[in-house]
C-alpha positions as CSV (number, residue, x, y, z in Angstrom):
1,X,19.6,23.0,-4.8
2,X,22.2,21.8,-2.3
3,X,22.1,25.2,-0.5
4,X,18.3,25.2,-0.4
5,X,18.3,21.6,0.9
6,X,20.3,22.8,3.9
7,X,17.9,25.6,4.6
8,X,14.5,24.4,3.5
9,X,14.7,20.6,3.0
10,X,10.9,20.1,2.9
11,X,10.5,22.6,0.1
12,X,13.4,21.2,-1.9
13,X,12.1,17.6,-1.5
14,X,8.9,18.6,-3.2
15,X,10.7,20.5,-5.9
16,X,12.9,17.5,-6.8
17,X,9.9,15.3,-7.7
18,X,8.5,18.1,-9.8
19,X,11.8,18.0,-11.8
20,X,11.4,14.4,-12.7
21,X,9.7,13.3,-15.9
22,X,5.9,13.3,-15.6
23,X,3.5,11.1,-17.6
24,X,0.9,13.9,-17.8
25,X,2.0,17.5,-17.4
26,X,1.8,20.9,-18.9
27,X,3.5,24.3,-18.6
28,X,2.8,28.0,-19.3
29,X,6.1,29.5,-20.6
30,X,7.0,33.1,-20.2
31,X,6.4,35.5,-23.1
32,X,9.1,35.7,-25.8
33,X,11.3,38.7,-25.2
34,X,10.6,41.6,-27.6
35,X,12.8,44.6,-26.6
36,X,16.1,42.7,-26.3
37,X,18.8,42.4,-28.9
38,X,19.7,38.8,-27.9
39,X,16.2,37.6,-29.0
40,X,17.6,36.8,-32.5
41,X,19.6,33.9,-31.0
42,X,16.8,32.8,-28.6
43,X,14.9,29.6,-29.5
44,X,11.9,28.0,-27.7
45,X,12.6,25.1,-25.4
46,X,15.7,23.5,-24.1
47,X,18.1,20.9,-25.3
48,X,17.5,17.2,-24.5
49,X,21.0,17.2,-22.9
50,X,20.1,20.0,-20.5
51,X,16.7,18.5,-19.7
52,X,18.2,15.1,-18.8
53,X,21.0,16.7,-16.8
54,X,18.3,18.4,-14.7
55,X,16.5,15.0,-14.2
56,X,19.8,13.3,-13.2
57,X,20.5,16.1,-10.7
58,X,17.0,15.7,-9.2
59,X,17.3,11.9,-9.0
60,X,20.7,12.0,-7.4
61,X,19.5,14.6,-4.8
62,X,16.5,12.3,-4.0
63,X,18.9,9.4,-3.3
64,X,21.0,11.7,-1.0
65,X,18.1,13.2,0.9
66,X,15.7,10.3,1.4
67,X,17.7,9.0,4.4
68,X,15.8,6.7,6.7
69,X,12.6,8.7,6.7
70,X,9.6,6.3,6.0
71,X,7.4,9.1,4.8
72,X,9.9,10.1,2.2
73,X,10.4,6.5,1.2
74,X,6.7,6.2,0.6
75,X,6.8,9.2,-1.8
76,X,9.9,7.6,-3.5
77,X,7.9,4.4,-4.1
78,X,5.0,6.4,-5.7
79,X,7.4,8.1,-8.2
80,X,10.0,5.3,-8.7
81,X,8.9,4.8,-12.3
82,X,10.0,8.4,-13.1
83,X,13.5,8.0,-11.7
84,X,16.2,7.2,-14.2
85,X,17.4,3.5,-14.0
86,X,20.8,4.3,-12.5
87,X,19.3,6.1,-9.5
88,X,16.3,3.8,-9.3
89,X,18.7,0.8,-8.8
90,X,20.5,2.7,-6.1
91,X,17.2,3.4,-4.3
92,X,16.0,-0.2,-4.6
93,X,19.3,-1.4,-3.2
94,X,19.0,0.9,-0.2
95,X,15.5,-0.4,0.3
96,X,16.7,-3.9,0.4
97,X,19.4,-3.1,2.9
98,X,17.4,-0.6,5.0
99,X,18.3,-0.5,8.7
100,X,14.9,-1.6,10.0
101,X,15.8,-1.0,13.6
102,X,16.0,2.7,12.9
103,X,12.2,3.0,12.6
104,X,9.3,2.0,14.8
105,X,7.0,-1.0,14.1
106,X,4.0,1.1,12.9
107,X,6.2,2.8,10.3
108,X,7.6,-0.5,9.2
109,X,4.2,-2.0,8.8
110,X,2.8,0.9,6.9
111,X,5.7,1.0,4.5
112,X,5.5,-2.8,4.0
113,X,1.8,-2.4,3.0
114,X,2.6,0.5,0.7
115,X,5.4,-1.5,-0.9
116,X,3.0,-4.4,-1.5
117,X,0.6,-2.1,-3.2
118,X,3.3,-0.6,-5.5
119,X,4.4,-4.1,-6.5
120,X,0.8,-5.1,-7.3
121,X,0.2,-1.9,-9.3
122,X,3.2,-2.3,-11.5
123,X,2.8,-6.0,-12.1
124,X,-0.8,-5.7,-13.1
125,X,0.0,-2.7,-15.3
126,X,3.1,-4.3,-17.0
127,X,1.6,-3.6,-20.4
128,X,1.5,0.1,-19.9
129,X,4.3,2.6,-20.8
130,X,4.5,4.0,-17.3
131,X,5.0,0.8,-15.4
132,X,8.3,-0.2,-13.9
133,X,10.4,-2.8,-15.8
134,X,9.8,-6.4,-14.7
135,X,13.3,-6.6,-13.3
136,X,12.8,-3.6,-11.0
137,X,9.4,-5.0,-9.8
138,X,11.0,-8.3,-9.0
139,X,13.7,-6.5,-7.0
140,X,11.1,-4.7,-5.0
141,X,9.4,-8.0,-4.3
142,X,12.7,-9.4,-3.0
143,X,12.9,-6.4,-0.6
144,X,9.4,-7.0,0.8
145,X,10.3,-9.8,3.3
146,X,12.8,-7.4,5.0
147,X,10.0,-5.0,5.7
148,X,7.4,-7.5,7.0
149,X,6.6,-7.0,10.7
150,X,7.6,-9.5,13.3
151,X,4.3,-9.5,15.1
152,X,1.8,-11.9,13.6
153,X,-1.1,-9.5,13.9
154,X,0.8,-6.7,12.2
155,X,2.0,-9.1,9.5
156,X,-1.6,-9.9,8.5
157,X,-3.1,-6.5,9.0
158,X,-2.8,-5.6,5.3
159,X,-5.6,-8.1,4.5
160,X,-8.3,-6.3,6.5
161,X,-8.8,-3.0,4.7
162,X,-11.9,-1.5,3.1
163,X,-10.7,-2.2,-0.4
164,X,-8.0,-4.7,-1.3
165,X,-6.4,-5.5,-4.6
166,X,-4.4,-8.7,-5.2
167,X,-1.7,-9.1,-7.8
168,X,-2.7,-11.2,-10.8
169,X,-6.5,-10.7,-10.7
170,X,-7.0,-7.7,-12.9
171,X,-10.6,-7.8,-14.2
172,X,-11.5,-10.9,-12.3
173,X,-13.2,-9.6,-9.2
174,X,-15.1,-12.7,-8.1
175,X,-12.0,-14.9,-8.3
176,X,-10.0,-12.2,-6.5
177,X,-12.6,-11.9,-3.7
178,X,-12.6,-15.7,-3.2
179,X,-8.8,-15.6,-2.8
180,X,-9.1,-12.6,-0.4
181,X,-11.6,-14.6,1.7
182,X,-9.2,-17.6,1.8
183,X,-6.2,-15.5,2.8
184,X,-8.2,-13.8,5.6
185,X,-9.4,-17.0,7.0
186,X,-5.9,-18.6,6.9
187,X,-4.6,-15.5,8.6
188,X,-7.1,-15.7,11.4
189,X,-6.5,-19.4,11.8
190,X,-2.8,-18.9,12.2
191,X,-3.4,-16.0,14.8
192,X,-5.8,-18.1,16.8
193,X,-3.6,-21.1,16.8
194,X,-0.6,-19.2,18.0
195,X,-2.0,-16.4,20.2
196,X,-5.6,-17.3,20.9
197,X,-8.5,-14.8,20.9
198,X,-6.1,-12.2,22.4
199,X,-4.2,-12.3,19.1
200,X,-7.5,-11.5,17.2
201,X,-8.1,-8.5,19.5
202,X,-4.6,-7.2,18.8
203,X,-5.3,-7.5,15.1
204,X,-8.6,-5.6,15.5
205,X,-6.8,-2.8,17.3
206,X,-4.5,-2.0,14.3
207,X,-6.5,-2.8,11.1
208,X,-8.4,-0.3,9.0
209,X,-11.5,-2.5,8.7
210,X,-12.2,-4.4,12.0
211,X,-15.6,-5.4,10.7
212,X,-13.9,-7.5,8.1
213,X,-12.3,-9.5,11.0
214,X,-15.8,-10.1,12.4
215,X,-17.2,-11.2,9.0
216,X,-14.4,-13.7,8.5
217,X,-14.8,-15.1,12.0
218,X,-18.5,-15.6,11.3
219,X,-17.7,-17.9,8.4
220,X,-15.4,-20.2,10.5
221,X,-15.3,-21.9,13.9
222,X,-11.9,-20.5,14.9
223,X,-13.5,-18.7,17.9
224,X,-16.5,-19.8,20.0
225,X,-19.5,-17.6,19.5
226,X,-19.8,-16.9,23.3
227,X,-16.4,-15.2,23.2
228,X,-17.9,-12.5,21.0
229,X,-21.7,-12.4,21.6
230,X,-23.3,-10.7,23.3
231,X,-20.5,-9.2,25.5
232,X,-18.4,-7.4,22.8
233,X,-21.5,-5.7,21.3
234,X,-21.5,-3.4,24.3
235,X,-17.8,-2.6,24.2
236,X,-16.8,1.0,24.5
237,X,-14.0,0.4,22.0
238,X,-15.5,1.2,18.6
239,X,-13.2,-1.3,16.8
240,X,-14.2,-4.2,19.0
241,X,-17.8,-3.1,18.7
242,X,-17.5,-3.1,14.9
243,X,-16.0,-6.6,15.1
244,X,-18.9,-7.9,17.1
245,X,-21.6,-6.1,15.0
246,X,-20.3,-7.5,11.7
247,X,-19.9,-10.9,13.3
248,X,-23.6,-10.8,14.5
249,X,-24.9,-9.5,11.2
250,X,-23.1,-12.1,9.1
251,X,-24.2,-14.9,11.5
252,X,-27.8,-13.7,11.3
253,X,-27.6,-13.5,7.5
254,X,-26.3,-17.1,7.3
255,X,-29.0,-18.3,9.7
256,X,-31.8,-16.7,7.8
257,X,-30.5,-18.1,4.6
258,X,-30.3,-21.5,6.1
259,X,-33.9,-21.3,7.3
260,X,-35.1,-20.1,3.9
261,X,-33.4,-23.0,2.2
262,X,-35.1,-25.5,4.6
263,X,-38.5,-23.9,4.0
264,X,-38.1,-24.4,0.3
265,X,-37.4,-28.1,0.6
266,X,-40.3,-30.3,-0.7
267,X,-42.3,-32.1,2.0
268,X,-42.0,-35.9,2.2
269,X,-45.0,-38.0,1.0
């Protein structure tokens, strides 16, 4: 493995994860030998000791090879529950003391968002056999602040995605959505207070769902309507156009709903 790691590190990296315990896996073993005299001493399978030695070697190699590569760290986070405790603690320790200045801001933001998802996934699945121990999840949570971006727009970008799960709301979609709406509005309020509308445009440039920014703005008075409509509807930037279109749509929906409510009011005598 060490020799292959020097020559074909990308191949060995994938192999190491395949050597870790898997929750759902199968194999097709080779045929039992027939024309060999040593078959009488052969038995199917391998010893537990040999298997766990293989797992330990794979985990130790992962610790050695992960380096400061954000893409590799993302894969490590996905499979952390399969890594034996000794090596898992080493990896979490390195994550907590990662040299942030060695990677660019985009990589830092993406890994922070991924780490947040991993924490949420394991906290909400704590009653399953595959979930990380509570102690490991708590240590990951302690590592998260180190990874949070310095830029305000980048720090809040994780809120504006097509689908968002929050920790602690499993099976309670309506309550979770209300909390998401609150977090989004608070984030935009902070950005506007500190950076003005320019900060909102910076946010729109990096988020996955810029339309969500427009919808949230439509429910607040953080930005005057004339800063968005009608000028931004004709923007050549698709993200800004999405912001404006969703803002206009939500404003229109609210206005129509208001008119409907008024029309249903009983007339005075």
